[in-house]
C-alpha positions in Angstrom: 0.0 0.0 0.0 1.4 3.4 -1.0 2.2 5.9 1.8 -0.3 8.4 0.3 -3.1 5.9 0.4 -2.2 4.9 3.9 -2.2 8.5 5.0 -5.7 9.0 3.4 -7.1 5.9 5.2 -5.6 7.0 8.6 -7.1 10.5 8.2 -10.5 9.0 7.2 -10.5 6.7 10.2 -9.4 9.5 12.5 -12.3 11.7 11.5 -14.8 8.8 11.5 -14.3 8.2 15.2 -13.6 11.8 16.1 -17.1 12.5 14.8 -18.7 9.8 17.0 -16.7 10.6 20.2 -17.2 14.4 19.8 -20.9 14.3 20.8 -21.9 10.8 21.8 -20.0 10.7 25.1 -21.5 13.9 26.5 -25.0 13.3 25.0 -26.6 12.3 28.3 -25.2 15.2 30.1 -26.3 17.7 27.4 -29.8 16.3 27.2 -30.4 16.2 31.0 -29.0 19.6 31.7 -29.8 21.7 28.6 -32.9 20.1 27.1 -34.3 19.0 30.5 -34.8 15.5 29.2 -36.0 12.8 31.5 -34.0 9.6 32.0 -36.5 7.8 29.8 -36.0 10.4 27.0 -32.2 10.1 27.4 -32.5 6.4 26.9 -34.7 7.0 23.9 -32.0 9.2 22.4 -29.2 6.6 23.0 -31.3 3.8 21.6 -31.0 5.5 18.2 -27.6 3.9 17.9 -29.3 0.5 18.1 -31.9 1.4 15.5 -29.0 2.6 13.3 -27.2 -0.7 13.8 -30.3 -2.6 12.9 -31.0 -0.6 9.7 -27.3 -0.4 8.7 -27.2 -3.9 7.0 -29.9 -2.8 4.6 -27.9 0.2 3.5 -24.7 -1.8 3.1 -26.3 -4.9 1.7 -28.7 -3.3 -0.7 -26.9 -0.1 -1.8 -23.1 -0.2 -1.1 -22.5 -3.8 -2.0 -24.4 -3.6 -5.2 -24.8 -0.2 -6.9 -22.4 2.5 -5.8 -18.8 3.0 -4.8 -18.3 2.8 -1.0 -16.3 6.0 -0.8 -19.1 8.0 -2.6 -21.8 6.7 -0.2 -19.5 7.5 2.7 -19.1 11.1 1.5 -22.9 11.6 0.9 -23.8 10.2 4.3 -21.4 12.4 6.1 -22.5 15.5 4.2 -26.1 14.8 5.2 -24.8 14.1 8.7 -23.2 17.5 8.9 -26.5 19.2 8.1 -28.3 17.2 10.7 -25.6 18.0 13.3 -26.0 21.7 12.6 -29.8 21.4 13.3 -29.1 19.4 16.5 -26.8 22.3 17.6 -29.7 24.7 17.2 -32.3 22.4 18.8 -34.1 23.7 21.9 -36.6 21.0 22.6 -36.2 17.2 23.0 -38.9 16.2 20.5 -37.2 18.0 17.7 -33.7 16.8 18.8 -34.9 13.2 18.9 -36.1 13.1 15.3 -32.8 14.6 14.2 -30.6 12.2 16.2 -32.6 9.2 15.0 -32.1 10.1 11.3 -28.5 11.0 12.0 -27.7 7.6 13.6 -29.5 5.7 10.7 -27.1 7.5 8.4 -24.0 7.3 10.6 -24.0 3.6 11.6 -23.5 2.3 8.0 -20.4 4.5 7.7 -18.6 2.3 10.3 -18.8 -0.6 7.8 -18.0 1.6 4.8 -14.7 2.9 6.2 -13.7 -0.7 6.8 -14.6 -1.6 3.2 -12.6 1.3 1.8 -9.6 0.3 4.0 -9.7 -3.4 3.2 -10.0 -2.8 -0.5 -6.6 -1.1 -0.5 -4.8 -3.7 1.6 -2.8 -6.7 0.4 -2.7 -8.2 3.9 -5.5 -6.7 6.0 -4.7 -8.9 9.1 -1.3 -7.0 9.4 -2.2 -3.6 7.9 -5.7 -2.8 9.2 -4.8 -2.4 12.9 -2.3 0.4 12.1 -5.0 2.2 10.3 -7.8 1.5 12.8 -5.7 2.8 15.7 -6.1 6.3 14.2 -9.9 5.9 14.8 -9.3 5.4 18.5 -6.9 8.4 18.5 -9.7 10.5 16.9 -12.1 9.5 19.7 -9.4 10.4 22.3 -8.6 13.8 20.8 -12.4 14.6 20.7 -12.7 13.9 24.4 -9.6 15.8 25.4 -10.7 18.8 23.3 -14.1 19.0 25.0 -12.5 18.9 28.5 -9.0 20.5 28.2 -9.2 22.8 25.2 -12.8 24.2 25.3 -13.9 23.2 28.9 -17.5 22.7 27.6 -18.1 19.9 30.2 -17.3 22.0 33.3 -20.0 22.9 35.8 -20.7 26.5 34.9 -20.2 26.0 31.2 -22.7 23.1 31.2 -25.2 25.4 32.8 -24.6 28.0 30.1 -25.3 25.4 27.4 -21.8 25.3 26.0 -22.1 21.5 25.5 -24.2 22.2 22.4 -21.0 23.3 20.7 -20.1 19.6 20.5 -22.6 19.3 17.7 -21.2 22.2 15.9 -17.7 20.7 16.2 -19.1 17.4 14.9 -20.9 19.2 12.0 -17.6 20.7 10.9 -15.7 17.4 11.1 -18.5 15.7 9.2 -18.4 18.3 6.5 -14.6 17.8 6.1 -14.9 14.0 6.0 -17.8 14.3 3.6 -15.8 16.2 1.0 -12.6 14.3 1.7 -14.3 10.9 1.1 -14.6 11.8 -2.6 -10.8 11.9 -2.8 -10.4 8.4 -1.4 -9.3 5.4 -3.5 -12.2 4.0 -5.6 -14.0 1.1 -3.9 -16.5 -0.3 -6.4 -19.4 -2.6 -5.3 -18.5 -6.2 -5.0 -21.8 -7.9 -5.8 -23.5 -7.7 -9.2 -26.6 -5.5 -9.2 -28.5 -8.3 -10.9 -27.5 -10.9 -8.3 -30.5 -12.1 -6.2 -30.4 -10.8 -2.7 -32.7 -11.9 0.1 -33.5 -10.7 3.6 -31.6 -13.7 5.0 -28.4 -12.6 3.3 -28.7 -9.0 4.4 -29.3 -9.7 8.1 -26.9 -12.6 8.2 -29.7 -15.1 8.9 -28.2 -17.6 6.5 -25.7 -18.3 9.3 -28.4 -19.4 11.8 -27.3 -23.0 11.2 -24.4 -22.2 13.5 -26.8 -22.4 16.4 -26.7 -26.1 16.1 -23.4 -25.8 17.9 -24.4 -25.5 21.6 -21.2 -23.5 22.4 -21.9 -20.9 19.7 -25.5 -20.6 20.9 -24.3 -20.0 24.5 -21.8 -17.4 23.2 -24.4 -15.7 21.1 -26.9 -15.4 24.0 -24.2 -14.2 26.3 -23.2 -11.5 23.8 -26.7 -10.2 23.7 -27.0 -10.2 27.5 -23.6 -8.6 28.2 -24.7 -5.6 26.0 -27.3 -4.7 28.6 -24.8 -3.7 31.3 -22.6 -2.2 28.5 -25.4 0.2 27.7 -25.3 1.5 31.2 -21.8 2.7 30.7 -22.5 4.5 27.4 -25.6 6.1 28.7 -24.8 7.0 32.3 -21.0 7.3 32.8 -20.6 10.9 31.7 -23.8 12.2 33.5 -22.7 10.3 36.6 -19.1 11.8 36.6 -20.5 15.3 36.0 -23.2 14.9 38.7 -20.7 13.8 41.4 -18.4 16.7 40.5 -15.4 15.2 38.6 -13.2 17.8 36.9 -12.8 17.3 33.1 -14.9 14.1 33.0 -15.0 13.8 29.2 -11.2 14.1 29.0 -10.7 11.5 31.7 -13.0 9.1 30.0 -10.6 8.9 27.1 -8.5 6.7 29.5 -10.9 4.0 28.3 -9.8 4.4 24.7 -6.1 4.6 25.7 -6.5 1.4 27.6 -8.2 -0.1 24.5 -5.0 0.4 22.6 -2.9 -1.2 25.3 -5.1 -4.2 25.9 -5.4 -4.8 22.1 -1.7 -5.4 22.1 -2.0 -7.7 25.1 -4.9 -9.7 23.6 -2.9 -12.0 21.3 -0.7 -13.2 24.2 -3.6 -13.6 26.6 -5.8 -15.4 24.1 -3.0 -17.8 23.0 -1.9 -18.6 26.6 -5.3 -18.9 28.4 -7.7 -19.6 25.6 -11.1 -18.2 24.5 -13.3 -19.1 27.4 -11.0 -17.6 30.1 -10.4 -14.5 28.0 -14.2 -13.9 27.8 -14.6 -14.6 31.5 -12.0 -12.0 32.3 -13.8 -9.5 30.2 -17.1 -10.2 31.9 -15.5 -10.1 35.4 -14.0 -6.7 34.4 -17.6 -5.4 33.8 -18.6 -6.5 37.3 -15.5 -4.8 38.9 -16.0 -1.6 36.9 -19.5 -1.1 38.1 -18.6 -1.9 41.7 -15.9 0.7 41.5 -18.4 3.2 40.2 -20.9 2.3 42.9 -18.4 2.9 45.8 -15.9 5.4 44.4 -16.1 9.2 44.8 -14.3 12.3 43.6 -12.3 12.7 46.8 -10.3 10.0 48.7 -11.7 7.2 46.5 -11.3 9.0 43.1 -8.7 6.4 42.1 -11.6 3.9 42.0 -13.4 5.9 39.3 -10.2 6.2 37.2 -9.6 2.5 37.4 -13.2 1.8 36.5 -12.8 4.0 33.4 -9.4 2.4 32.5 -11.0 -1.1 32.6 -12.7 -0.3 29.3 -9.9 -1.9 27.4 -10.4 -5.3 29.0 -14.2 -5.0 28.9 -14.3 -4.1 25.2 -11.3 -5.8 23.6 -11.3 -9.0 25.5 -15.0 -9.6 24.8 -15.8 -8.1 21.5 -12.5 -8.7 19.6 -12.2 -12.2 21.0 -15.8 -12.8 20.1 -15.2 -11.7 16.5 -12.3 -14.2 16.3 -14.4 -16.9 17.7 -17.3 -16.2 15.3 -14.9 -16.2 12.4 -13.4 -19.6 13.4 -16.8 -21.2 13.8 -18.4 -19.8 10.7 -16.0 -21.0 8.0 -15.7 -19.5 4.6 -19.3 -19.8 3.6 -20.8 -17.8 6.5 -17.9 -15.5 7.6 -19.5 -12.2 6.6 -23.1 -13.2 7.5 -22.1 -14.5 10.9 -20.3 -11.3 11.8 -23.3 -9.3 10.6 -25.6 -11.4 12.8 -23.5 -10.9 15.9 -23.3 -7.1 15.2 -27.1 -7.0 14.7 -27.7 -8.9 17.9 -25.3 -6.9 20.1 -25.2 -3.3 19.0 -28.8 -3.7 17.7 -31.0 -5.8 19.9 -28.8 -6.2 23.0 -28.0 -2.5 23.5 -31.6 -1.5 22.5 -32.8 -3.5 25.5 -29.9 -2.2 27.6 -30.6 1.5 27.0 -34.3 0.9 27.8 -33.4 -0.9 31.1 -30.8 1.8 32.0 -33.3 4.5 31.5 -36.0 2.8 33.6 -33.5 2.1 36.5 -32.1 5.6 36.4 -35.6 7.1 36.6 -36.5 4.8 39.5 -33.6 6.2 41.5 -34.0 9.9 40.7 -34.0 12.0 43.8 -36.2 15.1 44.4 -33.2 17.4 44.0 -32.6 16.2 40.5 -29.7 14.0 41.4 -29.5 10.2 41.3 -28.8 7.4 43.8 -25.8 6.2 41.8 -24.6 3.6 44.2 -27.8 1.6 43.8 -28.0 2.3 40.0 -24.5 0.9 39.3 -25.3 -2.3 41.3 -27.8 -3.4 38.7 -25.4 -3.7 35.8 -22.8 -5.2 38.2 -25.3 -7.9 39.2 -26.4 -8.5 35.6 -22.8 -8.9 34.4 -22.1 -11.3 37.2 -25.2 -13.4 36.2 -23.9 -13.5 32.6 -20.5 -14.5 33.9 -21.9 -17.4 35.8 -24.1 -18.5 32.9 -21.2 -18.5 30.5 -18.8 -20.2 33.0 -21.2 -23.1 33.6 -22.7 -23.7 30.1 -19.8 -22.9 27.7 -17.5 -25.9 27.3 -13.8 -25.2 26.8 -12.6 -25.5 23.2 -9.4 -24.5 21.5 -9.6 -21.6 19.2 -6.5 -20.2 17.3 -5.8 -16.5 17.6 -5.8 -15.1 14.1 -4.8 -11.4 13.5 
């Protein structure tokens, strides 16, 4: 791959995840403080990510794979996204904001697959080359969070009250505009499937891989993947509002420790996976979720502030050890015939169905422990995802039989 192409792909990936991290992390804080949204409404806004994940396969399977170049669709989606973000920046009521964010996430979620398609199309050895491009996406998310906290201070107490968090949407709109136009300069990525080729709902949703459920171990893994996304949703939806509410300085910037640890644990994963195997790797990830939420439940911003920092930093284990290991496991079980459809099915089940349920549950529990002064009983709230993750841990430990899976990167 030429250096110019590599630089293009790295910049594309940087902006792709800068755009997501620039507004999604602080969304709950913005909605609660500036649009006076209830916990149920905040859950509704976060669930748009899941609806986007559910609809994304149709956009990719019907349009990108069959009719138009991936880089052109990427550009068009981000240009529309920039317009929607600008209107979100101007929104003053939740109802208007919700419709905008719903349409935005339906447009944005397919771009996650499109940037991968554009990247893979330029690589001779994706297993070796992709990680060095993808890491720029994580860097983009980190820079977005650090900018919000340490450059602009939009997530500080007084600034939140003055409504400055709405600037995150303006910043995202500008980044989306840049990526939208830049996408048309990317290397051409033509559709892989013939437009005349017959395509069914089973192919689009990955349902042709349902035969994998005959394998009991895969079925247990699949169910566990859906269930673990319920406590995962608590982190995405509640972590930033929680840290702001208890008075942590620069909460969004400190939350980027989660992405920094992602990079570190991604490097450790091959060793851990090879030495201890798939089952133990997954169990460590599930245990990390339990520990993280207990740290959140009993930590504070004073003497026990280190507990909150550790809880944030555990994100690398929570995410990499579960989801990346799960992708490797799914790939090994699917075989050549069902590789793509099996990965699509897992993505649909986790980011789609699992987190849709999780956001709803998180909203209900947060609302149940809302105090009269507008604050929350966070110690009790965090015990729910901790308990749920523990239950999934026990389920997987008992029902999943140890099997040898080779780490392939």
